[in-house]
Residue frames as qw, qx, qy, qz and C-alpha x, y, z in Angstrom:
[[0.310, 0.020, -0.856, 0.414, -25.92, 8.59, 1.38],
 [0.300, 0.117, 0.440, -0.839, -28.70, 10.66, 2.91],
 [0.655, 0.151, -0.297, -0.678, -31.13, 9.54, 0.24],
 [0.569, 0.090, -0.817, -0.026, -30.16, 5.89, 0.78],
 [0.076, -0.009, -0.741, 0.668, -30.49, 6.30, 4.53],
 [0.455, 0.139, 0.220, -0.851, -33.95, 7.80, 4.14],
 [0.697, 0.170, -0.439, -0.541, -35.18, 5.39, 1.56],
 [0.708, 0.062, -0.703, -0.026, -33.88, 2.08, 3.01],
 [0.363, -0.066, -0.730, 0.575, -33.28, 2.70, 6.69],
 [0.173, 0.099, 0.310, -0.929, -35.87, 5.44, 7.36],
 [0.365, 0.428, 0.804, -0.194, -38.75, 3.61, 5.72],
 [0.287, 0.590, -0.122, -0.745, -38.97, 5.82, 2.60],
 [0.054, 0.157, -0.860, -0.482, -38.90, 2.88, 0.15],
 [0.685, -0.013, -0.226, -0.693, -42.01, 1.61, -1.40],
 [0.717, -0.257, 0.567, -0.313, -43.30, -1.60, 0.26],
 [0.922, 0.319, 0.214, -0.053, -43.15, -3.60, -3.00],
 [0.386, 0.814, -0.431, 0.038, -39.60, -2.50, -3.91],
 [0.967, -0.106, -0.168, 0.160, -37.16, -5.38, -3.62],
 [0.394, -0.840, 0.337, 0.159, -33.99, -4.91, -1.60],
 [0.665, -0.181, 0.616, 0.382, -32.07, -7.65, -3.40],
 [0.516, 0.394, 0.551, 0.524, -30.94, -6.45, -6.88],
 [0.019, 0.958, 0.248, -0.141, -31.59, -2.79, -6.16],
 [0.576, 0.579, -0.025, 0.576, -29.29, -0.39, -7.98],
 [0.284, -0.884, 0.129, -0.348, -29.20, 1.79, -4.85],
 [0.819, -0.504, 0.264, 0.077, -27.39, -0.81, -2.83],
 [0.830, 0.281, 0.154, 0.455, -24.99, -1.56, -5.69],
 [0.290, 0.794, -0.015, 0.534, -24.22, 2.09, -6.13],
 [0.531, -0.800, 0.188, -0.207, -23.60, 2.52, -2.36],
 [0.901, -0.243, 0.259, 0.250, -21.24, -0.49, -2.39],
 [0.667, 0.532, 0.095, 0.513, -19.37, 0.99, -5.40],
 [0.058, -0.889, 0.086, -0.447, -18.99, 4.27, -3.60],
 [0.685, -0.677, 0.260, -0.071, -17.69, 2.61, -0.51],
 [0.898, 0.024, 0.211, 0.385, -15.16, 0.52, -2.44],
 [0.419, 0.735, 0.025, 0.532, -13.96, 3.81, -4.25],
 [0.340, -0.868, 0.173, -0.320, -13.61, 5.49, -0.92],
 [0.873, -0.408, 0.240, 0.119, -11.63, 2.50, 0.47],
 [0.794, 0.324, 0.121, 0.500, -9.17, 2.62, -2.50],
 [0.182, 0.805, -0.092, 0.558, -8.52, 6.37, -2.06],
 [0.588, -0.761, 0.176, -0.211, -8.16, 5.95, 1.74],
 [0.881, -0.315, 0.270, 0.229, -5.50, 3.33, 1.34],
 [0.639, 0.674, -0.008, 0.370, -3.49, 5.19, -1.27],
 [0.640, -0.476, -0.030, 0.602, -0.01, 6.35, -0.38],
 [0.114, 0.933, -0.046, -0.337, 1.62, 9.69, -1.31],
 [0.092, 0.676, -0.663, -0.308, 4.41, 7.99, -3.09],
 [0.890, 0.199, -0.240, -0.334, 4.54, 4.79, -5.16],
 [0.668, 0.227, -0.659, 0.260, 7.22, 2.95, -3.16],
 [0.716, -0.683, -0.085, -0.117, 7.77, 1.81, 0.43],
 [0.323, -0.778, 0.538, -0.041, 10.82, 1.53, 2.71],
 [0.813, -0.081, 0.570, 0.083, 11.14, -2.16, 1.76],
 [0.714, 0.662, 0.187, 0.127, 11.29, -1.28, -1.91],
 [0.103, 0.927, -0.342, 0.113, 14.12, 1.16, -1.28],
 [0.567, -0.551, 0.612, -0.027, 16.03, -1.46, 0.72],
 [0.831, 0.129, 0.525, 0.133, 15.73, -4.19, -1.80],
 [0.540, 0.830, 0.017, 0.139, 16.76, -1.76, -4.60],
 [0.111, -0.871, 0.469, -0.099, 19.82, -0.79, -2.69],
 [0.714, -0.304, 0.630, 0.010, 20.67, -4.43, -1.97],
 [0.808, 0.435, 0.379, 0.122, 20.23, -5.44, -5.56],
 [0.358, 0.902, -0.183, 0.160, 22.50, -2.54, -6.63],
 [0.211, -0.800, 0.542, -0.148, 25.22, -3.23, -4.03],
 [0.883, -0.194, 0.424, -0.051, 25.41, -6.96, -4.09],
 [0.838, 0.489, 0.053, 0.237, 27.09, -7.24, -7.52],
 [0.194, 0.867, -0.314, 0.335, 29.72, -4.73, -6.32],
 [0.725, -0.604, 0.307, -0.124, 30.66, -6.75, -3.20],
 [0.933, 0.013, 0.191, 0.306, 33.01, -9.30, -4.97],
 [0.508, 0.672, -0.045, 0.538, 34.82, -6.49, -6.74],
 [0.288, -0.850, 0.222, -0.381, 35.23, -4.61, -3.47],
 [0.862, -0.439, 0.252, 0.027, 36.66, -7.77, -1.82],
 [0.848, 0.254, 0.094, 0.455, 39.30, -8.15, -4.57],
 [0.293, 0.729, -0.093, 0.612, 40.43, -4.51, -3.91],
 [0.311, -0.620, 0.402, -0.597, 40.08, -4.24, -0.16],
 [0.289, 0.086, -0.926, 0.229, 40.91, -7.12, 2.27],
 [0.500, -0.552, -0.607, -0.277, 37.81, -8.49, 4.19],
 [0.514, -0.477, -0.460, 0.545, 39.32, -7.61, 7.68],
 [0.168, -0.120, -0.011, 0.978, 40.07, -3.99, 6.64],
 [0.293, -0.344, -0.488, -0.747, 36.49, -3.69, 5.16],
 [0.551, -0.567, -0.612, 0.019, 34.95, -5.01, 8.37],
 [0.432, -0.367, -0.314, 0.762, 37.06, -2.55, 10.41],
 [0.009, 0.091, 0.213, 0.973, 35.93, 0.35, 8.16],
 [0.433, -0.464, -0.582, -0.508, 32.29, -0.68, 8.42],
 [0.563, -0.538, -0.540, 0.320, 32.47, -1.09, 12.25],
 [0.324, -0.188, -0.124, 0.919, 34.24, 2.35, 12.41],
 [0.192, -0.283, -0.384, -0.857, 31.32, 3.91, 10.46],
 [0.539, -0.536, -0.581, -0.292, 28.66, 2.25, 12.59],
 [0.631, -0.635, -0.320, 0.310, 30.34, 2.89, 15.99]]
């Protein structure tokens, strides 16, 4: 970064060196993209939404079976009792 700054912003580049197509600028852009990827990484490979959707996909097939064993009114009363 310091060399790039000195060469291109500090006037250290040769007057006949072309700015467009320079490997220096491409390398700096690659470094910036790599830094951005690392900066946006998470410490774990899933989010809260992923956990929610996995739980819903697991519990939805069980719901009809639960309704055959426990009446809907009783199930609602139990759920409200847990929540409140």
